[in-house]
N, C-alpha and C positions, 0 to 999 in steps of 0.2 A: 256185623251191625244188628241183624235181626235177634241174635241170641242174647243181646244186651237187655233187651225189654220182654223177652219171652217168659221169664219167671214172674214178672209183674202183672201178667195178663191172664192169670189162671181162670178168672170168671168172665173177664170181658175180653173180646177179641179185638177191641180197638184201645190203643193206649196213647195217651198225649204226651209230648214232651214238655218239660217244665216251662219252656217259652210259650207253648201254645196254651197250657193252663193259665199262665199269667195274662195272656191276650183275653181270656174268657171272663177273669175275674177283675180285670182292670176297668175302673169306672170311666176311664176317658175313651175306651172303645165305643165306637157309634154303635147304635141299636142295629143299624143296617149290616154292619160287618158282623157283629154278634150273631144276628139270625142267619147270615150267609154261611158262617162257620158251622152253626148247629144244623142247618139244613144239608150241608155237606157230610157232617158225622152220621145223619140219618140215612143218606143216601149210601155211604161207604158200608154201613152195616147190612144193606140189602145186597150190595154187589161191590166187592173189592176192586173192581175195575170199571168205574163209572163211564158213561157214553162219551164224555170228552176227556177222560183221563189219558195221559200218554206216558210211555216209558221215559225216563231220564236218560240221555245218552251217556254211555261209559259208567253208568252207576247201576250196578246189577241189582235188581229188586226195587229200585226206586222209582216212583211215578210222580207226576204232577198233573193237577186238575184245576180248572178255573172255579172260582167262586160264584155263586148265584150273583146276577146283575153285574158281572165283571168287576167286583170289588177286590179282587186280588187272586193269588194262586195259593194252592196248597201242595206241599211236598210230603210224601208219605212213603213207607216201605211195607211191602206185603210178603209174608212168609207163607208160601204157597205149599210148603212141604207138610204143613199140618192142616187137619181138617176139623173144623173150620179155619180158614186162614187167619193169621194173626197180622193185625194192621198197627203200624206205628206212625202217627202224625208227627211229622218232625218239625215243620214250621208252616207258618202262614206269611206270605209275601202280600202286604196290604197296599191298597191304592185308595185309601179313604181320608186322607188328610186334606179336608176341604177347608179353605179359609175364605171368609167373606170380606170383600173390600169394597171401596166405593165404586170401583169399576167392575164389579161383578164377582164370579166364582173363579178361583184358581186351584188346579188340581196338581199335586205332586205325587209322583209314584215312588214309593219306597216303603222303609219300615218306620218312619217317624216324620214329625213335622219339618218342613223346610223353613230355616230362618229368613226373615226378611220379607215374608209375605203377609 
């Protein structure tokens, strides 16, 4: 898995999957989520193993960490065989689909809006 993105990261130790790139350019992405992802990218450049990052069970090299303000999770792969380590951000699991209704706010956890709210 790590070798797939190794060649594309010659100058930058952090590579983003196409899904994560779409998230960052999508105008529907809330500013809070955008800033939380950018904050994570800054943090991961400083330390490939952030304080709240955990290894994903049964997936060698895969880690997950929560976004700032608990807006979701980030899954990423770290290739420690290279110095500096190469990091591939594979996906962001978002919890940002807020819907305002007459009764207040409703939150749905997932990767998209929930129908019927």
